[in-house]
MARGU-64092 format. One record per residue (C-alpha): residue in three letters; z, x, y. Coordinates in Angstrom, 1 decimal. Last residue first. Layout:
N
@resn=Ala&c3=Z&c1=X&c2=Y
...
END
This chain:
459
@resn=Gly&c3=184.8&c1=297.1&c2=48.7
@resn=Gly&c3=183.6&c1=300.6&c2=47.8
@resn=Leu&c3=180.5&c1=302.3&c2=49.0
@resn=Gly&c3=180.0&c1=303.8&c2=45.4
@resn=Arg&c3=179.7&c1=300.5&c2=43.7
@resn=Ala&c3=176.6&c1=299.9&c2=45.7
@resn=Lys&c3=175.2&c1=303.1&c2=44.7
@resn=Glu&c3=176.1&c1=302.4&c2=41.1
@resn=Phe&c3=174.2&c1=299.0&c2=41.4
@resn=Tyr&c3=171.2&c1=301.0&c2=42.7
@resn=Gly&c3=171.1&c1=303.4&c2=39.8
@resn=Glu&c3=171.8&c1=300.3&c2=37.3
@resn=Ala&c3=168.6&c1=298.7&c2=38.7
@resn=Leu&c3=166.5&c1=301.7&c2=38.0
@resn=Glu&c3=167.8&c1=301.9&c2=34.4
@resn=Asn&c3=167.1&c1=298.1&c2=34.0
@resn=Lys&c3=163.6&c1=298.0&c2=35.3
@resn=Gly&c3=162.8&c1=294.8&c2=33.6
@resn=Met&c3=161.3&c1=293.2&c2=36.6
@resn=Lys&c3=164.2&c1=290.8&c2=37.1
@resn=Gln&c3=166.6&c1=293.6&c2=36.7
@resn=Cys&c3=164.7&c1=295.6&c2=39.4
@resn=Ile&c3=165.1&c1=292.5&c2=41.6
@resn=Asp&c3=168.9&c1=292.5&c2=41.1
@resn=Gly&c3=169.3&c1=296.1&c2=41.6
@resn=Met&c3=167.5&c1=296.1&c2=44.8
@resn=Lys&c3=169.6&c1=293.3&c2=46.1
@resn=Asn&c3=172.7&c1=295.0&c2=45.2
@resn=Tyr&c3=171.6&c1=298.0&c2=47.0
@resn=Ser&c3=170.7&c1=295.9&c2=49.9
@resn=Ile&c3=174.0&c1=294.2&c2=49.8
@resn=Lys&c3=175.9&c1=297.5&c2=49.9
@resn=Leu&c3=173.7&c1=298.6&c2=52.9
@resn=Asn&c3=174.6&c1=295.6&c2=54.8
@resn=Lys&c3=178.4&c1=296.2&c2=54.0
@resn=Lys&c3=178.2&c1=299.7&c2=55.5
@resn=Phe&c3=176.3&c1=298.3&c2=58.5
@resn=Gln&c3=179.2&c1=295.8&c2=59.0
@resn=Ala&c3=181.8&c1=298.4&c2=58.7
@resn=Asn&c3=180.4&c1=300.7&c2=61.6
@resn=Asp&c3=181.6&c1=304.1&c2=61.0
@resn=Pro&c3=178.2&c1=305.5&c2=59.8
@resn=Ser&c3=176.5&c1=304.2&c2=63.1
@resn=Ser&c3=173.0&c1=305.8&c2=63.2
@resn=Gln&c3=173.1&c1=306.5&c2=59.3
@resn=Phe&c3=173.9&c1=302.9&c2=58.9
@resn=Thr&c3=170.7&c1=301.7&c2=60.7
@resn=Leu&c3=168.7&c1=304.4&c2=58.9
@resn=Glu&c3=170.0&c1=303.2&c2=55.5
@resn=Thr&c3=169.3&c1=299.6&c2=56.5
@resn=Met&c3=165.7&c1=300.5&c2=57.5
@resn=Glu&c3=165.1&c1=302.1&c2=54.0
@resn=Leu&c3=166.7&c1=299.2&c2=52.3
@resn=Gly&c3=164.4&c1=296.7&c2=54.1
@resn=Lys&c3=161.4&c1=298.7&c2=53.1
@resn=Glu&c3=162.8&c1=298.4&c2=49.4
@resn=Phe&c3=163.3&c1=294.9&c2=49.7
@resn=Tyr&c3=159.7&c1=294.4&c2=51.1
@resn=Phe&c3=158.1&c1=296.2&c2=48.1
@resn=Phe&c3=160.3&c1=294.8&c2=45.5
@resn=Ala&c3=159.5&c1=291.1&c2=46.8
@resn=Lys&c3=155.9&c1=292.1&c2=46.7
@resn=Glu&c3=155.9&c1=293.2&c2=43.1
@resn=Leu&c3=158.2&c1=290.3&c2=42.2
@resn=Asp&c3=155.7&c1=287.6&c2=43.3
@resn=Glu&c3=157.6&c1=284.7&c2=42.0
@resn=Leu&c3=157.0&c1=282.8&c2=45.1
@resn=Lys&c3=160.9&c1=282.5&c2=45.6
@resn=Glu&c3=160.9&c1=286.4&c2=45.2
@resn=Tyr&c3=158.1&c1=286.6&c2=47.8
@resn=Leu&c3=160.1&c1=284.6&c2=50.1
@resn=Glu&c3=163.3&c1=286.9&c2=49.7
@resn=Gly&c3=161.5&c1=289.9&c2=50.1
@resn=Leu&c3=159.9&c1=288.6&c2=53.3
@resn=Lys&c3=163.5&c1=287.8&c2=54.4
@resn=Tyr&c3=164.7&c1=291.3&c2=53.7
@resn=Tyr&c3=161.7&c1=292.9&c2=55.6
@resn=Ser&c3=162.7&c1=290.9&c2=58.6
@resn=Ile&c3=166.4&c1=291.7&c2=58.3
@resn=Ala&c3=165.6&c1=295.3&c2=58.1
@resn=Leu&c3=163.4&c1=295.0&c2=61.4
@resn=Gly&c3=166.3&c1=293.2&c2=63.1
@resn=Asn&c3=168.8&c1=295.9&c2=62.2
@resn=Lys&c3=166.4&c1=298.6&c2=63.4
@resn=Phe&c3=165.9&c1=296.7&c2=66.7
@resn=Ala&c3=169.5&c1=296.1&c2=67.1
@resn=Val&c3=170.1&c1=299.9&c2=66.7
@resn=Asn&c3=167.8&c1=300.9&c2=69.5
@resn=Asn&c3=166.9&c1=304.5&c2=68.7
@resn=Pro&c3=163.2&c1=304.0&c2=67.7
@resn=Tyr&c3=162.4&c1=301.9&c2=70.9
@resn=Asp&c3=158.6&c1=301.7&c2=71.0
@resn=Lys&c3=158.0&c1=301.9&c2=67.2
@resn=Phe&c3=161.0&c1=299.8&c2=66.6
@resn=Leu&c3=159.8&c1=297.1&c2=69.0
@resn=Glu&c3=156.3&c1=297.1&c2=67.3
@resn=Glu&c3=157.8&c1=296.8&c2=63.8
@resn=Phe&c3=160.0&c1=294.1&c2=65.1
@resn=Leu&c3=157.0&c1=292.1&c2=66.4
@resn=Gln&c3=155.0&c1=292.6&c2=63.2
@resn=Thr&c3=158.1&c1=291.5&c2=61.1
@resn=Glu&c3=158.4&c1=288.4&c2=62.9
@resn=Asp&c3=154.7&c1=287.6&c2=62.6
@resn=Glu&c3=154.9&c1=288.3&c2=58.9
@resn=Phe&c3=158.1&c1=286.1&c2=58.6
@resn=Phe&c3=156.3&c1=283.1&c2=60.5
@resn=Lys&c3=153.4&c1=283.3&c2=58.1
@resn=Leu&c3=155.3&c1=283.4&c2=55.2
@resn=Ala&c3=157.4&c1=280.2&c2=56.2
@resn=Gln&c3=154.0&c1=278.4&c2=56.5
@resn=Gln&c3=153.3&c1=279.4&c2=52.9
@resn=Leu&c3=156.7&c1=278.5&c2=51.7
@resn=Asn&c3=156.8&c1=274.9&c2=53.1
@resn=Gly&c3=160.0&c1=274.0&c2=51.1
@resn=Leu&c3=162.0&c1=272.4&c2=53.9
@resn=Ala&c3=164.5&c1=275.3&c2=53.5
@resn=Thr&c3=161.7&c1=277.7&c2=53.8
@resn=His&c3=160.2&c1=275.9&c2=56.8
@resn=Thr&c3=163.7&c1=276.4&c2=58.4
@resn=Ser&c3=163.8&c1=279.9&c2=57.5
@resn=Gly&c3=160.4&c1=280.8&c2=58.7
@resn=Leu&c3=161.0&c1=278.8&c2=62.0
@resn=Lys&c3=164.2&c1=280.8&c2=62.7
@resn=Glu&c3=162.5&c1=284.0&c2=62.0
@resn=Tyr&c3=159.7&c1=283.2&c2=63.9
@resn=Ser&c3=162.2&c1=282.3&c2=67.0
@resn=Ile&c3=163.9&c1=285.8&c2=66.5
@resn=Ala&c3=160.7&c1=287.6&c2=66.9
@resn=Leu&c3=159.9&c1=285.6&c2=70.2
@resn=Asn&c3=163.5&c1=286.7&c2=71.3
@resn=Asn&c3=162.7&c1=290.3&c2=70.5
@resn=Lys&c3=159.6&c1=290.2&c2=72.3
@resn=Phe&c3=161.1&c1=288.6&c2=75.4
@resn=Met&c3=163.8&c1=291.3&c2=75.5
@resn=Ser&c3=161.2&c1=294.1&c2=75.3
@resn=Ile&c3=160.1&c1=293.4&c2=78.8
@resn=Ser&c3=156.7&c1=295.2&c2=79.3
@resn=Pro&c3=154.8&c1=292.2&c2=77.7
@resn=Thr&c3=155.5&c1=290.1&c2=81.0
@resn=Lys&c3=153.3&c1=286.9&c2=81.0
@resn=Thr&c3=152.8&c1=287.0&c2=77.0
@resn=Ser&c3=156.3&c1=287.5&c2=76.3
@resn=Leu&c3=157.5&c1=284.9&c2=78.5
@resn=Glu&c3=154.8&c1=282.2&c2=77.2
@resn=Leu&c3=155.6&c1=283.3&c2=73.6
@resn=Glu&c3=159.4&c1=283.1&c2=74.3
@resn=Ile&c3=158.9&c1=279.4&c2=75.6
@resn=Glu&c3=156.7&c1=278.4&c2=72.8
@resn=Lys&c3=159.0&c1=279.9&c2=70.2
@resn=Tyr&c3=162.2&c1=278.1&c2=71.6
@resn=Lys&c3=160.4&c1=274.7&c2=71.8
@resn=Glu&c3=159.3&c1=275.3&c2=68.1
@resn=Phe&c3=162.9&c1=276.1&c2=67.2
@resn=His&c3=163.9&c1=273.0&c2=68.7
@resn=Leu&c3=161.6&c1=270.8&c2=66.9
@resn=Leu&c3=162.3&c1=272.6&c2=63.6
@resn=Ala&c3=166.1&c1=272.1&c2=64.0
@resn=Asn&c3=165.5&c1=268.4&c2=64.6
@resn=Asn&c3=163.5&c1=268.3&c2=61.1
@resn=Leu&c3=166.1&c1=270.3&c2=59.6
@resn=Asp&c3=169.0&c1=268.0&c2=60.3
@resn=Gly&c3=171.5&c1=269.6&c2=57.7
@resn=Arg&c3=174.3&c1=269.7&c2=60.2
@resn=Leu&c3=174.1&c1=273.5&c2=60.4
@resn=Leu&c3=170.6&c1=273.5&c2=61.0
@resn=Tyr&c3=171.1&c1=271.1&c2=63.7
@resn=Leu&c3=173.3&c1=273.4&c2=65.6
@resn=Tyr&c3=170.9&c1=276.2&c2=64.9
@resn=Gly&c3=168.0&c1=274.4&c2=66.6
@resn=Leu&c3=170.5&c1=273.3&c2=69.3
@resn=Arg&c3=171.1&c1=277.0&c2=70.0
@resn=Glu&c3=167.6&c1=278.1&c2=69.9
@resn=His&c3=166.7&c1=275.3&c2=72.4
@resn=Gly&c3=169.4&c1=276.4&c2=74.9
@resn=Leu&c3=168.1&c1=280.0&c2=74.4
@resn=Gly&c3=164.8&c1=278.9&c2=75.4
@resn=Val&c3=165.8&c1=277.0&c2=78.5
@resn=Asp&c3=168.1&c1=280.1&c2=79.3
@resn=Asn&c3=164.9&c1=282.2&c2=79.4
@resn=Lys&c3=162.9&c1=279.5&c2=81.3
@resn=Asp&c3=165.0&c1=279.7&c2=84.3
@resn=Asp&c3=163.3&c1=277.1&c2=86.6
@resn=Ser&c3=166.5&c1=276.4&c2=88.2
@resn=Leu&c3=166.1&c1=272.5&c2=87.2
@resn=Ser&c3=165.1&c1=273.6&c2=83.7
@resn=Ala&c3=168.0&c1=275.8&c2=83.4
@resn=Gln&c3=170.3&c1=272.9&c2=84.5
@resn=Glu&c3=168.8&c1=270.6&c2=81.8
@resn=Ile&c3=168.7&c1=273.2&c2=79.1
@resn=Ala&c3=172.4&c1=274.2&c2=79.8
@resn=Lys&c3=173.5&c1=270.6&c2=79.6
@resn=Glu&c3=171.8&c1=270.1&c2=76.2
@resn=Phe&c3=173.6&c1=273.2&c2=74.9
@resn=Leu&c3=177.0&c1=272.1&c2=76.4
@resn=Pro&c3=176.2&c1=268.5&c2=75.2
@resn=Leu&c3=176.0&c1=270.0&c2=71.4
@resn=Ala&c3=178.9&c1=272.1&c2=71.3
@resn=Asp&c3=181.4&c1=269.3&c2=71.3
@resn=Glu&c3=179.8&c1=267.7&c2=68.3
@resn=Leu&c3=179.4&c1=270.9&c2=66.5
@resn=Lys&c3=183.0&c1=271.9&c2=66.5
@resn=Gly&c3=182.7&c1=274.1&c2=63.5
@resn=Phe&c3=185.0&c1=276.7&c2=64.6
@resn=Val&c3=182.3&c1=279.3&c2=65.2
@resn=Asn&c3=180.2&c1=276.5&c2=66.7
@resn=Leu&c3=182.7&c1=276.0&c2=69.3
@resn=Ile&c3=182.4&c1=279.7&c2=70.2
@resn=Asp&c3=178.7&c1=279.4&c2=70.6
@resn=Gly&c3=178.9&c1=276.3&c2=72.4
@resn=Lys&c3=181.1&c1=278.2&c2=75.2
@resn=Gln&c3=178.5&c1=281.1&c2=75.3
@resn=Ile&c3=175.8&c1=278.5&c2=76.0
@resn=Trp&c3=177.7&c1=277.0&c2=78.6
@resn=Ile&c3=178.3&c1=280.3&c2=80.5
@resn=Trp&c3=174.4&c1=281.2&c2=80.1
@resn=Pro&c3=173.8&c1=277.6&c2=81.6
@resn=Lys&c3=176.3&c1=278.3&c2=84.7
@resn=Glu&c3=174.3&c1=280.8&c2=86.8
@resn=Asn&c3=172.0&c1=278.1&c2=88.5
@resn=Asp&c3=175.0&c1=275.9&c2=89.2
@resn=Gln&c3=176.6&c1=278.6&c2=91.4
@resn=Val&c3=179.6&c1=280.7&c2=90.2
@resn=His&c3=183.2&c1=280.6&c2=90.7
@resn=Gln&c3=184.6&c1=277.8&c2=88.3
@resn=Glu&c3=182.3&c1=279.0&c2=85.5
@resn=Trp&c3=184.1&c1=282.4&c2=85.3
@resn=Thr&c3=187.6&c1=280.7&c2=84.9
@resn=Asp&c3=186.3&c1=278.5&c2=82.1
@resn=Leu&c3=184.4&c1=281.5&c2=80.4
@resn=Thr&c3=187.8&c1=283.3&c2=80.6
@resn=Ser&c3=189.4&c1=280.4&c2=78.7
@resn=Phe&c3=186.7&c1=280.5&c2=76.1
@resn=Ala&c3=186.9&c1=284.3&c2=75.6
@resn=Leu&c3=190.8&c1=284.1&c2=75.3
@resn=Asp&c3=190.6&c1=281.4&c2=72.8
@resn=Tyr&c3=188.0&c1=283.2&c2=70.7
@resn=Lys&c3=190.0&c1=286.5&c2=70.1
@resn=Gly&c3=187.7&c1=287.6&c2=67.3
@resn=Leu&c3=187.9&c1=291.2&c2=68.5
@resn=Asp&c3=184.1&c1=291.3&c2=69.4
@resn=Asn&c3=184.5&c1=287.8&c2=71.2
@resn=Ala&c3=187.5&c1=289.2&c2=73.1
@resn=Ala&c3=185.3&c1=292.2&c2=74.3
@resn=Asn&c3=182.3&c1=290.2&c2=75.1
@resn=Val&c3=184.2&c1=287.5&c2=77.3
@resn=Ile&c3=186.2&c1=290.3&c2=78.9
@resn=Gln&c3=182.9&c1=292.1&c2=79.9
@resn=Pro&c3=181.4&c1=288.7&c2=81.2
@resn=Tyr&c3=184.6&c1=288.2&c2=83.3
@resn=Leu&c3=184.8&c1=291.7&c2=84.8
@resn=Thr&c3=181.6&c1=291.9&c2=87.0
@resn=Leu&c3=182.6&c1=288.4&c2=88.7
@resn=Arg&c3=185.9&c1=289.9&c2=89.4
@resn=Tyr&c3=184.1&c1=292.6&c2=91.3
@resn=Ala&c3=182.0&c1=290.1&c2=93.5
@resn=Leu&c3=185.2&c1=288.0&c2=93.7
@resn=Glu&c3=187.2&c1=290.3&c2=95.7
@resn=Thr&c3=189.4&c1=287.7&c2=97.5
@resn=Glu&c3=191.1&c1=287.0&c2=94.2
@resn=Pro&c3=192.9&c1=290.3&c2=94.4
@resn=Thr&c3=192.0&c1=292.7&c2=91.5
@resn=Asn&c3=195.1&c1=293.9&c2=89.9
@resn=Asp&c3=195.0&c1=291.1&c2=87.0
@resn=Leu&c3=191.2&c1=291.7&c2=86.6
@resn=Leu&c3=191.7&c1=295.4&c2=86.2
@resn=Ser&c3=194.4&c1=294.9&c2=83.7
@resn=Ile&c3=192.6&c1=292.5&c2=81.6
@resn=Leu&c3=189.6&c1=295.0&c2=81.4
@resn=Arg&c3=191.9&c1=297.7&c2=80.3
@resn=Arg&c3=193.4&c1=295.4&c2=77.6
@resn=Leu&c3=190.1&c1=294.6&c2=76.3
@resn=Glu&c3=189.1&c1=298.2&c2=76.4
@resn=Thr&c3=192.1&c1=299.1&c2=74.3
@resn=Asp&c3=191.7&c1=296.4&c2=71.7
@resn=Asp&c3=190.8&c1=298.4&c2=68.9
@resn=Thr&c3=190.0&c1=296.2&c2=65.7
@resn=Asn&c3=186.3&c1=296.3&c2=65.9
@resn=Val&c3=184.1&c1=293.3&c2=65.3
@resn=Ile&c3=180.6&c1=294.0&c2=64.7
@resn=Glu&c3=178.0&c1=296.1&c2=66.4
@resn=Ala&c3=174.4&c1=294.9&c2=66.1
@resn=Lys&c3=174.7&c1=293.1&c2=69.6
@resn=Pro&c3=172.1&c1=290.4&c2=70.0
@resn=Ile&c3=169.6&c1=290.9&c2=72.8
@resn=Tyr&c3=170.5&c1=288.4&c2=75.5
@resn=Lys&c3=171.3&c1=290.8&c2=78.3
@resn=Glu&c3=167.7&c1=292.3&c2=78.2
@resn=Pro&c3=167.5&c1=293.0&c2=82.1
@resn=Thr&c3=168.5&c1=295.7&c2=81.9
@resn=Ile&c3=169.4&c1=297.4&c2=78.8
@resn=Asp&c3=173.2&c1=298.1&c2=78.7
@resn=Ser&c3=174.1&c1=294.2&c2=79.3
@resn=Val&c3=174.7&c1=293.2&c2=75.8
@resn=Ala&c3=175.1&c1=289.7&c2=74.6
@resn=Thr&c3=176.7&c1=288.1&c2=71.5
@resn=Ala&c3=175.4&c1=287.0&c2=68.2
@resn=Val&c3=178.1&c1=286.3&c2=65.5
@resn=Glu&c3=177.4&c1=288.3&c2=62.6
@resn=Lys&c3=178.9&c1=286.4&c2=59.6
@resn=Glu&c3=182.0&c1=287.5&c2=57.6
@resn=Leu&c3=183.5&c1=286.1&c2=54.5
@resn=Asp&c3=186.8&c1=287.6&c2=53.4
@resn=Leu&c3=187.4&c1=286.3&c2=49.8
@resn=Met&c3=190.7&c1=286.5&c2=48.0
@resn=Leu&c3=190.8&c1=286.0&c2=44.2
@resn=Ser&c3=193.0&c1=284.7&c2=41.3
@resn=Arg&c3=196.4&c1=284.3&c2=43.3
@resn=Phe&c3=199.0&c1=283.1&c2=40.6
@resn=Ser&c3=201.7&c1=285.4&c2=41.9
@resn=Trp&c3=201.0&c1=283.8&c2=45.1
@resn=Leu&c3=202.2&c1=280.5&c2=43.9
@resn=Asp&c3=205.6&c1=282.1&c2=43.3
@resn=Pro&c3=205.8&c1=284.1&c2=46.6
@resn=Met&c3=204.8&c1=281.0&c2=48.7
@resn=Lys&c3=206.3&c1=281.8&c2=52.3
@resn=Glu&c3=206.4&c1=285.5&c2=51.9
@resn=Met&c3=203.2&c1=285.8&c2=50.0
@resn=Ile&c3=201.3&c1=283.4&c2=52.4
@resn=Thr&c3=202.7&c1=285.2&c2=55.4
@resn=Lys&c3=201.7&c1=288.7&c2=53.9
@resn=Ala&c3=198.1&c1=287.3&c2=53.4
@resn=Tyr&c3=197.9&c1=286.1&c2=56.9
@resn=Leu&c3=198.8&c1=289.6&c2=58.2
@resn=Glu&c3=195.3&c1=290.4&c2=59.4
@resn=Gly&c3=195.0&c1=287.7&c2=62.0
@resn=Thr&c3=194.6&c1=283.9&c2=62.0
@resn=Thr&c3=191.4&c1=284.3&c2=64.1
@resn=Ala&c3=189.6&c1=285.1&c2=60.9
@resn=Pro&c3=189.8&c1=281.4&c2=60.0
@resn=Val&c3=192.1&c1=280.5&c2=56.9
@resn=Phe&c3=191.1&c1=278.4&c2=54.0
@resn=Val&c3=193.0&c1=277.6&c2=50.9
@resn=Phe&c3=191.1&c1=277.0&c2=47.6
@resn=Leu&c3=192.7&c1=275.4&c2=44.6
@resn=Ala&c3=190.5&c1=275.7&c2=41.5
@resn=Ile&c3=191.7&c1=272.8&c2=39.1
@resn=Pro&c3=192.1&c1=273.1&c2=35.4
@resn=Ser&c3=195.5&c1=271.4&c2=35.6
@resn=Gln&c3=198.6&c1=273.0&c2=34.1
@resn=Ala&c3=198.8&c1=275.3&c2=37.1
@resn=Leu&c3=199.7&c1=272.9&c2=39.5
@resn=Lys&c3=203.0&c1=271.9&c2=37.4
@resn=Asp&c3=203.8&c1=275.6&c2=37.2
@resn=Arg&c3=203.3&c1=276.1&c2=41.0
@resn=Arg&c3=205.5&c1=273.1&c2=42.0
@resn=Leu&c3=208.0&c1=275.0&c2=43.9
@resn=Asn&c3=205.4&c1=277.1&c2=45.8
@resn=Leu&c3=203.5&c1=273.8&c2=46.6
@resn=Gly&c3=206.7&c1=272.3&c2=47.8
@resn=Ala&c3=207.7&c1=275.2&c2=49.8
@resn=Thr&c3=204.4&c1=275.7&c2=51.6
@resn=Ile&c3=204.0&c1=271.9&c2=52.1
@resn=Gln&c3=207.4&c1=271.2&c2=53.1
@resn=Arg&c3=207.7&c1=274.1&c2=55.6
@resn=Arg&c3=204.6&c1=272.6&c2=57.3
@resn=Arg&c3=206.1&c1=269.3&c2=57.6
@resn=Glu&c3=209.4&c1=270.8&c2=59.0
@resn=Asn&c3=207.4&c1=272.6&c2=61.6
@resn=Asn&c3=205.7&c1=269.4&c2=62.6
@resn=Ala&c3=209.1&c1=267.6&c2=63.1
@resn=Ala&c3=210.8&c1=270.6&c2=64.8
@resn=Met&c3=207.7&c1=270.8&c2=67.3
@resn=Gln&c3=208.0&c1=267.2&c2=68.2
@resn=Pro&c3=211.9&c1=267.3&c2=68.6
@resn=Thr&c3=211.1&c1=270.5&c2=70.9
@resn=Glu&c3=211.7&c1=273.8&c2=69.2
@resn=Arg&c3=213.0&c1=276.7&c2=71.4
@resn=Gln&c3=211.5&c1=280.1&c2=71.8
@resn=Leu&c3=212.0&c1=280.1&c2=75.5
@resn=Ser&c3=208.1&c1=279.7&c2=76.1
@resn=Asp&c3=208.1&c1=276.9&c2=73.5
@resn=Arg&c3=208.1&c1=277.3&c2=69.7
@resn=Asp&c3=205.7&c1=276.2&c2=67.1
@resn=Glu&c3=205.9&c1=277.8&c2=63.4
@resn=Lys&c3=202.7&c1=278.9&c2=61.8
@resn=Leu&c3=201.6&c1=279.3&c2=58.2
@resn=Val&c3=201.1&c1=275.4&c2=57.6
@resn=Asp&c3=198.3&c1=275.7&c2=60.2
@resn=Asp&c3=196.6&c1=278.7&c2=58.8
@resn=Phe&c3=195.6&c1=276.3&c2=55.9
@resn=Asn&c3=192.9&c1=274.6&c2=58.1
@resn=Glu&c3=191.2&c1=273.3&c2=54.8
@resn=Leu&c3=192.7&c1=272.8&c2=51.5
@resn=Phe&c3=189.6&c1=272.6&c2=49.2
@resn=Phe&c3=190.3&c1=271.2&c2=45.7
@resn=Phe&c3=187.7&c1=271.9&c2=42.9
@resn=Gly&c3=187.5&c1=270.6&c2=39.4
@resn=Arg&c3=190.0&c1=269.0&c2=37.1
@resn=Asn&c3=192.5&c1=266.1&c2=37.0
@resn=Ile&c3=191.1&c1=264.7&c2=40.3
@resn=Ser&c3=193.9&c1=262.7&c2=41.5
@resn=Phe&c3=196.5&c1=265.5&c2=40.9
@resn=Tyr&c3=195.3&c1=267.5&c2=44.0
@resn=Ala&c3=195.2&c1=264.1&c2=46.1
@resn=Asp&c3=198.7&c1=263.1&c2=45.2
@resn=Leu&c3=200.0&c1=266.7&c2=46.0
@resn=Ile&c3=198.3&c1=266.8&c2=49.4
@resn=Ser&c3=199.5&c1=263.3&c2=50.4
@resn=Arg&c3=203.2&c1=264.3&c2=49.3
@resn=Tyr&c3=203.1&c1=267.5&c2=51.2
@resn=Asp&c3=202.1&c1=266.1&c2=54.4
@resn=Ser&c3=198.5&c1=266.0&c2=55.8
@resn=Ala&c3=196.8&c1=266.6&c2=59.3
@resn=Ala&c3=196.8&c1=270.4&c2=59.7
@resn=Ala&c3=196.4&c1=270.9&c2=55.9
@resn=Asp&c3=193.1&c1=268.9&c2=55.9
@resn=Ala&c3=192.1&c1=267.7&c2=52.4
@resn=Lys&c3=189.3&c1=268.3&c2=50.0
@resn=Leu&c3=187.8&c1=266.8&c2=46.6
@resn=Phe&c3=185.4&c1=268.0&c2=44.1
@resn=Pro&c3=185.0&c1=266.6&c2=40.7
@resn=Arg&c3=183.3&c1=269.0&c2=38.1
@resn=Asp&c3=180.0&c1=268.0&c2=36.4
@resn=Pro&c3=177.8&c1=269.2&c2=39.1
@resn=Phe&c3=179.2&c1=272.9&c2=38.6
@resn=Arg&c3=176.6&c1=275.2&c2=40.1
@resn=Ser&c3=175.2&c1=272.5&c2=42.6
@resn=Gln&c3=178.7&c1=271.4&c2=43.4
@resn=Leu&c3=180.1&c1=274.9&c2=44.1
@resn=Asp&c3=177.1&c1=275.9&c2=46.1
@resn=Ser&c3=177.4&c1=273.0&c2=48.5
@resn=Glu&c3=181.2&c1=273.5&c2=49.0
@resn=Leu&c3=180.6&c1=277.2&c2=49.5
@resn=Gln&c3=177.8&c1=276.4&c2=52.0
@resn=Arg&c3=180.1&c1=273.8&c2=53.8
@resn=Leu&c3=183.0&c1=276.1&c2=54.1
@resn=Phe&c3=180.8&c1=279.1&c2=55.2
@resn=Ser&c3=179.4&c1=277.1&c2=58.0
@resn=Tyr&c3=182.9&c1=277.4&c2=59.8
@resn=His&c3=182.3&c1=280.9&c2=60.8
@resn=Asn&c3=184.8&c1=283.8&c2=60.7
@resn=Phe&c3=186.1&c1=283.2&c2=57.2
@resn=Arg&c3=189.3&c1=284.0&c2=55.2
@resn=Val&c3=189.3&c1=282.5&c2=51.7
@resn=Ile&c3=192.3&c1=282.3&c2=49.4
@resn=Val&c3=191.7&c1=281.2&c2=45.7
@resn=Phe&c3=194.4&c1=280.0&c2=43.5
@resn=Arg&c3=192.7&c1=279.2&c2=40.2
@resn=Phe&c3=193.8&c1=276.8&c2=37.4
@resn=Ala&c3=191.4&c1=276.9&c2=34.5
@resn=Glu&c3=187.8&c1=276.1&c2=33.6
@resn=Thr&c3=185.8&c1=279.2&c2=32.7
@resn=Arg&c3=182.7&c1=279.7&c2=34.6
@resn=Leu&c3=184.8&c1=279.9&c2=37.7
@resn=Leu&c3=185.5&c1=283.5&c2=37.5
@resn=Lys&c3=181.8&c1=284.3&c2=37.5
@resn=Phe&c3=181.3&c1=282.1&c2=40.5
@resn=Leu&c3=184.0&c1=283.9&c2=42.3
@resn=Pro&c3=182.8&c1=287.4&c2=41.3
@resn=Arg&c3=179.4&c1=286.6&c2=43.2
@resn=Thr&c3=181.2&c1=285.0&c2=46.2
@resn=Glu&c3=181.8&c1=288.1&c2=48.4
@resn=Glu&c3=178.4&c1=289.6&c2=47.9
@resn=Thr&c3=176.4&c1=286.4&c2=48.5
@resn=Tyr&c3=178.4&c1=285.7&c2=51.5
@resn=Asn&c3=178.4&c1=289.0&c2=53.2
@resn=Asp&c3=176.6&c1=288.0&c2=56.4
@resn=Ser&c3=173.5&c1=288.8&c2=58.7
@resn=Met&c3=172.0&c1=291.2&c2=56.0
END
């Protein structure tokens, strides 16, 4: 529900059952996908060697030597977007350093292209990775720079994860995650930037209303560099007690690019400052972000520690002010985080209790705010989590029950925003999940009906 990883990788894992040369291009919007794919390949094909290299820090010869050193298996070439670039200064000139780096890049693309027949003689799956910020024309660039190797292309994956951002349309619930996912129209962003450019620096109050809007619009479009630089400027013009939320947003962007060590001190600093200002909400969010960071690093015990602190704070806030739905929403999210972490630790009964508590809260929120898309989406995800857990517990009847309820809520969410690409993908994932559980239960005709509905939604 929150990402399309399972759906996108299903044909890949089928393809890789037969050992042969593969050229797989992976576009992603979150660094955690690389580690997830690495882990899944090693667990599914434990007998095959695995190696990776950094395209941004390697030359053609070192990449080639590494590739042939494994003879078979999987070779990850990360940061491949770097070799698709050419550096120039503001006058479109190359400095000597730029020229040397551009030549290194050309040697990699040209060399791999020329050696395509040699590469294809080894049963190695060559994965190249490009972040979503590379832009939509990345495939065209690869095709132009490496036409011969392009002809060997086996698969292209486009892995997407929802990146939680803030909305300010429901005061004071500025921390409810947006349900809408990236749109490609930058009209609003350009309008906001124009407003900022034409607002004198002396009118600080108005500029301070534009900074968060620009950050949100840039994040929605995947323009994270612009979002980060805007956060830098925004930070320079606010008091210390307003900085924790800015630091949290900076940490979120760093996490997108896998810069976990750089994000960690920002979250810690946010907690420290928010504690001094007695801003419990930002303290809670800081702990939630730290928990997620430790989760990405595989440190489940530290993740659990911070998610527990997040839950305690949100429970206190929700109990004191039950009329503010933001706090109930955050409490539900804390239960989901704890449930997921306990699941990863194998504590399935503890996980079940947290998922049940999460679902109860989202059911209450949906009842109180039936038109709130974020709450609909949250309820759908909570049903999905319960279904997954019951599937792990081998209670297929209950798994089916909750997957079906999740599907109903996903259909409602999609109907409320039929043009939303992410909601369409969520619906397709739900149909496939229903098909999978029906197959496990021996309901093959029903399963095929759900698979047919999924196919009807296209790619």
